[in-house]
C-alpha positions in Angstrom: 191.7 161.0 71.5 189.9 164.0 73.1 190.6 165.8 76.3 188.5 165.3 79.5 184.7 165.8 79.0 181.3 164.5 80.2 181.7 161.4 78.0 184.7 160.3 80.1 182.7 160.6 83.3 179.7 158.6 81.8 182.3 156.0 80.7 183.6 155.7 84.3 180.1 154.9 85.6 179.5 152.4 82.7 182.8 150.6 83.4 182.4 150.7 87.2 178.9 149.3 87.5 180.0 145.8 86.7 182.0 145.6 90.0 180.8 148.4 92.2 177.3 148.9 93.7 175.3 152.1 93.3 175.9 152.7 97.1 179.7 152.7 96.4 179.4 155.2 93.5 176.6 157.5 94.6 175.2 159.4 97.6 171.6 158.6 98.4 169.5 161.7 99.3 166.6 161.7 101.8 164.2 161.7 98.8 165.8 158.6 97.3 167.9 160.1 94.6 171.3 158.7 93.7 173.8 161.5 93.1 177.5 161.9 92.6 177.7 164.9 94.9 175.4 166.5 97.4 173.6 169.4 95.7 174.5 172.9 96.8 171.5 173.6 98.9 171.0 170.0 100.2 170.4 170.0 104.0 169.3 166.4 104.6 171.2 163.5 106.1 174.7 162.9 104.7 177.1 160.1 104.4 180.7 159.7 103.2 181.9 157.7 100.2 185.4 156.1 100.4 185.3 153.4 97.7 184.8 155.8 94.8 188.0 157.7 95.4 190.2 154.7 94.5 188.0 153.8 91.5 188.1 157.2 90.0 191.8 157.5 90.8 192.6 154.3 88.8 190.3 155.3 86.0 191.8 158.8 85.5 195.4 157.5 85.9 194.8 155.0 83.0 193.0 157.7 81.0 195.9 160.1 81.3 198.4 157.3 80.4 196.5 156.4 77.3 196.3 160.0 76.3 200.0 160.5 76.7 200.8 157.4 74.7 198.7 158.8 71.8 200.5 162.1 71.9 204.2 161.0 72.3 205.8 160.6 68.9 209.2 159.5 70.1 209.3 155.7 69.8 212.1 155.5 72.4 209.8 156.9 75.1 207.4 154.8 77.2 204.5 155.7 79.5 204.8 153.8 82.8 202.1 153.8 85.6 203.0 153.4 89.2 206.7 153.6 88.6 209.4 153.5 91.2 212.5 155.7 91.1 214.4 154.7 94.3 217.3 157.2 93.7 214.9 160.2 94.1 212.8 158.7 96.9 210.0 157.3 94.8 209.4 153.8 96.2 206.6 151.2 96.4 205.1 153.1 99.4 204.4 156.1 97.2 205.1 155.4 93.5 204.8 158.0 90.8 201.4 158.0 89.2 202.8 158.3 85.6 206.3 158.5 84.3 207.5 159.0 80.8 210.9 157.2 80.5 213.4 155.8 78.1 212.7 152.3 79.5 209.4 150.5 79.8 209.8 149.1 83.3 208.4 149.7 86.8 211.8 150.4 88.5 213.7 153.2 86.9 216.9 155.1 87.3 216.6 158.9 87.5 218.6 159.2 84.2 215.9 157.2 82.4 213.1 159.5 83.4 212.0 162.3 81.1 208.8 163.5 83.0 206.9 162.7 86.3 203.2 163.3 86.3 201.1 163.4 89.5 197.4 162.9 88.7 194.8 164.8 90.7 191.6 164.2 88.7 188.1 163.5 89.8 184.5 163.6 88.8 183.7 167.2 87.9 180.0 167.2 87.1 177.1 166.0 89.2 175.4 162.9 87.9 172.1 161.2 88.9 171.7 157.5 88.7 168.4 155.9 87.7 168.2 152.4 89.3 165.3 151.4 87.2 167.0 152.0 83.9 170.6 151.6 85.1 171.5 154.9 83.4 173.1 158.2 84.5 172.4 161.8 83.5 174.3 165.0 84.2 172.4 167.3 86.6 174.9 170.2 87.0 178.5 171.4 86.8 180.7 171.9 89.9 179.1 175.2 90.8 175.8 173.3 91.6 177.2 170.8 94.1 179.1 170.7 97.3 182.0 168.6 96.1 185.5 170.0 95.5 186.8 168.3 92.4 190.5 168.1 91.4 192.3 171.4 91.6 189.5 173.1 93.6 190.3 170.8 96.5 193.1 172.4 98.7 194.1 169.2 100.5 194.6 167.4 97.2 196.9 170.2 95.9 198.9 170.4 99.1 199.5 166.7 98.9 200.7 166.9 95.4 203.0 169.9 96.3 204.4 167.9 99.2 205.2 164.9 97.1 206.9 167.0 94.4 209.0 168.9 96.9 210.0 165.6 98.5 211.2 164.4 95.1 213.2 167.6 94.6 215.0 167.5 97.9 215.6 163.8 98.0 218.7 163.6 95.7 220.6 165.8 93.3 219.6 163.3 90.6 216.1 164.8 90.5 217.3 168.2 89.4 216.9 167.4 85.7 213.5 165.8 85.9 210.4 167.9 85.1 207.4 167.4 87.3 203.8 168.3 86.4 200.5 167.9 88.3 197.6 166.9 86.1 194.0 167.8 86.9 190.6 168.3 85.3 189.2 171.4 87.0 190.2 175.1 87.4 192.8 176.0 90.0 191.3 177.7 93.0 192.0 181.4 93.3 194.0 180.9 96.6 196.6 178.7 94.8 197.1 180.8 91.6 200.0 182.8 92.9 201.5 179.7 94.6 201.4 177.8 91.3 203.3 180.6 89.6 205.8 180.7 92.4 206.4 177.0 92.4 207.0 177.1 88.6 209.3 180.1 88.9 211.3 178.4 91.6 211.5 175.2 89.5 209.9 173.0 92.1 207.0 172.0 89.8 206.8 172.8 86.1 203.1 173.3 86.1 199.5 172.5 87.1 197.9 171.3 83.9 194.1 171.0 83.6 193.0 168.6 80.8 189.4 169.7 80.9 188.6 172.5 78.3 185.0 173.1 79.4 184.4 172.3 83.0 181.4 174.6 83.2 178.1 174.1 81.4 177.9 177.9 80.9 180.7 180.5 81.0 184.4 180.0 81.0 187.2 179.4 83.4 190.8 180.7 83.8 193.0 179.8 80.9 196.3 180.4 82.6 198.0 182.2 85.5 200.3 185.2 84.8 203.5 183.1 84.8 202.0 179.9 83.5 202.1 177.9 86.7 198.6 176.8 85.8 197.4 176.1 82.2 194.0 174.9 81.0 194.5 173.0 77.7 191.8 173.3 75.1 192.9 170.6 72.7 195.4 167.8 72.3 197.6 169.8 69.9 198.2 172.5 72.5 199.1 169.8 75.1 201.5 168.1 72.7 203.3 171.4 72.1 203.9 171.9 75.9 205.0 168.2 76.3 207.5 168.5 73.5 208.8 171.8 75.0 209.5 170.0 78.3 211.3 167.1 76.5 213.4 169.4 74.4 214.6 171.7 77.2 217.7 170.9 79.2 216.3 171.9 82.6 218.2 172.1 85.8 216.7 172.7 89.2 218.9 174.5 91.7 218.3 176.1 95.1 220.2 177.3 98.1 220.7 180.1 100.6 224.0 181.9 100.2 225.4 185.3 101.2 225.9 187.8 98.4 229.7 187.4 98.9 229.6 183.7 98.4 227.4 184.0 95.3 229.7 186.6 93.9 232.7 184.2 94.3 230.7 181.4 92.5 229.7 183.7 89.7 233.3 184.9 89.2 234.5 181.3 89.0 231.7 180.3 86.6 232.4 183.4 84.4 235.8 181.9 83.5 234.1 179.5 81.2 233.8 180.4 77.5 230.1 180.0 76.5 226.9 180.9 78.3 225.9 177.2 78.6 229.3 176.4 80.1 229.0 179.3 82.5 225.5 178.2 83.6 226.5 174.6 84.1 229.6 175.6 86.0 227.6 177.9 88.3 224.9 175.2 89.0 227.6 172.6 89.8 229.4 175.0 92.1 226.2 175.9 93.8 225.4 172.2 94.4 228.8 171.6 96.0 228.8 174.7 98.1 
C-alpha cells in the first residue's frame, strides 16, 4: 500500500459521487467550472462548503487505518477507529480518531493503548469536475489555490494540539501513551519551532505527513531540526518510526519545582542502583510532589 498521492484523491471523488452531489463536493465558479478549491487569483462570487469536510474526514481516517493495519506486524495489536479511553478523558463526545491497542474494541483502558493518532488530512490538490463526463482532473497543487490543506491550516493544528494537551493533563495514566498527529501536507513555517518544542516537551511525539510529493514541481521540508515534523517518503520509513515508538518505554512528565525541591528528588532517586531505576524513581517522585 502506497502513501498519500493524487490517486487517493481521485478515489475519494469516485467513492463519494454515489451519495454526494457535485455541489457538495465542489465550488462552482462564475464561469461554470466545478473546482475543489477557489483558484489563487479568483475574484468572483464565493460560497462555503460544509458537507465535504466530514466526507474527506471519514475517507482519510479509514485510509490511515488501512495503512497502519498493513504495516503493523505484531498480531497482538489492533487498529481501532473512533476509540474511547475514558480514563484519559477520551469519551464519545470527542473520541480518538485512530488508536493502536492490544484489544480490538471501542472502549479501552489506558494500559491497552500503544498509540493515539489524530488525523488532520484533507484534499491537497485542486481538481476540476466535468459534469458531462462525470470525471475529475487535477488542475494544480496547493500553491495554485486559496485552500489551506492539512498542516497548512493553523486552526486545524491548534485544535489537534489542544486535544493532545487535554489528553496529557487528564490523568497520569496517559503519561506512557505516545500521541502523533497525521497529515498530508507540509507544516507551515509558523508551527515548525512549536512542533519541535511539543516533541521535546513530550506533549506530542510528532506531526507526521504521509504525502511524499505534495507539490507538482519542487520539494518540501523533510523534517524540522528536532524531528517534531517528519515527511515520510515511503512505507518502510514509516514502519521504522512506528516500531521505534512501540519499542520505547516512554514516560511523559511535567511540573514546576524550585531548584531546591528538584535537588531533593534527584538525591532520593540517586539512591537506586541502575539508571533505569533512578529514572523511574525520579518520575514517580515528581508525579507525587
